[in-house]
Legacy VTK file of the C-alpha trace (Angstrom):
# vtk DataFile Version 3.0
C-alpha trace
ASCII
DATASET POLYDATA
POINTS 111 float
104.091 122.815 138.401
104.429 119.853 136.073
106.594 116.754 136.203
107.460 114.662 133.152
108.496 111.064 133.787
110.244 109.370 130.863
110.196 105.660 129.968
113.366 104.933 131.972
111.987 106.685 135.071
114.025 109.893 134.635
112.003 112.894 135.828
111.935 116.507 134.711
110.481 118.508 137.577
109.407 122.077 138.262
108.045 122.666 134.766
105.429 125.237 133.840
103.112 124.918 130.864
102.459 127.431 128.106
99.986 126.179 125.529
101.253 122.715 124.634
104.865 123.455 125.587
106.518 122.595 128.863
108.662 125.412 130.223
111.888 124.789 132.102
114.010 127.335 133.930
117.102 125.337 132.956
118.287 123.961 129.635
117.469 120.264 129.357
120.020 117.794 128.000
118.130 116.662 124.893
119.955 113.322 124.742
117.741 112.054 127.585
114.836 111.852 125.136
116.561 109.497 122.660
114.832 106.090 122.752
113.162 107.181 125.986
109.718 108.378 124.904
107.861 105.087 124.459
105.917 106.248 127.495
105.858 109.758 128.903
103.857 110.542 132.018
102.882 114.125 132.747
101.655 115.095 136.196
100.410 118.427 137.468
100.499 117.190 141.063
96.863 116.123 141.040
96.341 114.210 137.815
98.688 112.161 135.680
98.360 111.575 131.940
100.312 108.834 130.188
101.315 109.346 126.567
102.813 106.644 124.359
105.113 106.775 121.363
106.084 110.411 121.760
108.541 112.422 119.661
110.691 115.252 121.009
110.342 118.148 118.563
112.598 120.864 119.917
113.828 122.969 122.795
113.733 126.727 122.307
115.328 129.331 124.526
113.244 132.460 124.993
114.446 135.989 125.731
113.498 135.603 129.393
115.965 132.711 129.747
113.365 129.950 129.913
113.401 126.870 127.702
110.298 125.619 125.926
110.077 121.870 125.305
107.790 120.621 122.545
106.608 117.027 122.066
104.099 115.281 119.829
102.714 111.789 119.423
104.022 109.603 116.603
101.714 109.358 113.617
100.227 106.026 112.553
102.626 106.052 109.614
105.651 106.531 111.884
104.480 103.661 114.092
104.043 101.427 111.037
107.528 102.241 109.727
109.021 101.478 113.152
107.209 98.129 113.271
108.366 97.246 109.761
111.954 98.173 110.579
111.833 96.050 113.730
110.729 92.973 111.778
112.963 93.528 108.762
116.016 92.145 110.568
114.263 88.882 111.418
112.995 88.564 107.839
116.535 89.051 106.555
117.770 86.320 108.926
115.145 83.908 107.552
116.130 84.780 103.985
119.804 84.081 104.735
118.935 80.754 106.369
116.822 79.726 103.371
119.619 80.687 100.985
122.071 78.556 102.973
119.700 75.555 102.872
119.230 76.065 99.135
122.999 76.142 98.588
123.428 72.971 100.661
120.778 71.132 98.622
122.235 72.255 95.294
125.774 71.502 96.355
124.882 68.123 97.808
126.519 69.119 101.073
124.145 67.772 103.721
126.393 67.720 106.677
LINES 1 112
111 0 1 2 3 4 5 6 7 8 9 10 11 12 13 14 15 16 17 18 19 20 21 22 23 24 25 26 27 28 29 30 31 32 33 34 35 36 37 38 39 40 41 42 43 44 45 46 47 48 49 50 51 52 53 54 55 56 57 58 59 60 61 62 63 64 65 66 67 68 69 70 71 72 73 74 75 76 77 78 79 80 81 82 83 84 85 86 87 88 89 90 91 92 93 94 95 96 97 98 99 100 101 102 103 104 105 106 107 108 109 110
């Protein structure tokens, strides 16, 4: 049996594995994966593998009533976009501050 431990410590236990999918006997609330896959530890009881920057792909219900969970690692491009988005807010803040300084200098309002 497999256990998945998410970034916030939440555990999914009693999972089987079929190929690269984790199989649950119960439907998993998919909202637990949102912003919670920066690290994902998978243990089979003997060994533990840590994955980083994972993406939840889907949960599929099979005819036998089990639920297959599929994950993948983020691509380099996805990681780059995330890094750019994270810094874009601070760049915008600097641009606004520079514009305010420029307006003060042009307007002669120094204080």
